[in-house]
N, C-alpha and C positions, 0 to 999 in steps of 0.2 A: 702280269696284270694281278691286281688284288681287288676283291670285292669285301666291302665291309657292311655287315648288317647292323643297323642301329636304330632303335627306336621305330621298328616296323618298316625301315626304309633301306634301300641298298644304295651304296655308294660305289662307283667304279673308278679305278685309278691304275696308273702305270708306274712302277717303281723307276724313278729316275737317277737317284743316287744314293749310295750306301757309304757311310762315313764311320770308320772305327776310331775309337780314342786311344790312349796309351795303355789302358787296361784290356783291350780287346772288346770292349762293349760297342755294339754297332747301333747307329741311328739309320732308320730308313725315311727317305724323303720320297714323297709321291706327288704325281700329278694328277689331280682328280678332276672327273667331270663336273663335280660340285662337291666342295670340301664338307666332310662330315663335321658335326657340331664340336667334337673334341680334337680335331686336328689343325695344329698350327703350323704354317709353312716354314718359320724360323726354328722349330724344334724337331719336326718330323715325329716318327714313332720309334720307340725302342723295339729293336729286332726281336728280344725276348718276348715282349708282350704280344706281338703278332704270332710268334711260335706257340705261346701258351694259351691265347685266347681262340682256340679252334672254332667255337661256336660262333665267334664275331667275324672272324677273318677267313676268306676262302682264296687260296693262291694258286694261280694257273701258271705252270712254269712252261717255258719254251725248251725244245729239245736243242742241245747243242752238238753238233757234229764234230 
């Protein structure tokens, strides 16, 4: 699960797909309850941006056994 804080609002989504290109750069595609203003379904978000923008994104991970 991912929570994005933007413009004083919170957007909640579930990561549905991760795609890596030939250089290892990953794109994260998210199913949102309501899309944030800067998210586009066809492009997703860069995994590096999610990792680096810790004040903007909160990640909640499940435990894998």
